[in-house]
Structure formats: structure tokens, C-alpha cells
N, C-alpha and C positions, 0 to 999 in steps of 0.2 A: 793415446797410451805411452809413447815412445818417448815423448815430450816432457813427461815428469821425470825420465831418468830409471822407473822402476820396468823391471823385464816385464812385458806384457803377459799375460796367461787365458788361456781360451778353452773353455770345455766345449767337446763337441760331441753328439750323441747320433748315431749312423743308426737307419732304419734296418730292422732285419730282412726286407725282400730284397732279393740280389736281383737287378736289371742287367740289360745286356749292353750299358751304354756307360763306356767308361768316363767318369767325369773327373776333373780338376781342382780342387781345393786351392784357391790364391790365399795368401798371407794377407788378413785386412790391413797390417800396417805397413806391408813395405810391396805387395803386389806379387811375388816370386809364388810359384805353383810348389807346395809344402808336400802334398801327397795326393795321389790317386785313389778313386773308390769308385765301386759299383751301386752301392746303395743311395737310398737319400738321407741327405740330412735333415733329422727331426729337428734337433735343438743346438743351437749356437749359443754361447753364454759365457760373458767377459767373466775369470776368474778360474781359479782351479778348485773342482769341486769333487776332492776324494772321499767324501762321505757316501755320496749316492753310488759311484762307480766301481764295479766289482774288480775289472784289472784293466784299466786303461792302457793303452799304447800311449807313448809318451814320445811327440816328435818337437825337435826344435829347428826353428828357421834359420836358414843360413844366407837369407837375401841381405841386401844392403840398404842402407837408410841414410838419409844427409840430416844431421843436425848441427845447429851453432854454440861453438866454444868459444868464450869470450869475443862473440859478435863475429867470429870466422866460421863459414861453415866447413864441415869435415863429415866425410864418407865412414860409416862403422857397421858391423854388422847388426843384422835385425835382433836376433836372439829372441823371438816370440816363440813361447811354449804352450803345446798342442795336448788336452789329455780327450783323447778319441775312446769312445767306449762304441 
């Protein structure tokens, strides 16, 4: 996703059933923990889906990724955005 130069956008739907186990959601782009949650993830879908989500929580990843510019590797921010319902 990040290779194309576009900001990765991911929609996530969490289950309404709360469990006692705290889980960590890792960014699929850079691997950094983006948020923690007690529910189960029902659906993880690429893209921003504002039409179905009523009032999503929007989180931007601040991890780091390595990209190549003019043939040289540089480190930059991941900046993947998550819409969580």
C-alpha cells in the first residue's frame, strides 16, 4: 500500500461483545501497535468506508517505514489511517 505513494486507509469494525482480554492491533504497513481494544475485530477492509460507518474513530499510525527515493533508502512516517467502528 505505501509503495504506491498513497496514504494507506483501512476500515475496521469491532464486535460489540466486550471480553476481558486486552488486545493490540498492529499496523499491517509498519507493524507498530496502533491501538488496543477489548472486542474482537469482525471486519478489516482496505479503504475508507464513510458510507456504512456511523461515527468512526479515526487514528493515524505514527510508525516508521523504509522507502526508496532515487534508489536510496530513506525512513519516513507510516501515516496509515484507520477508521474504527
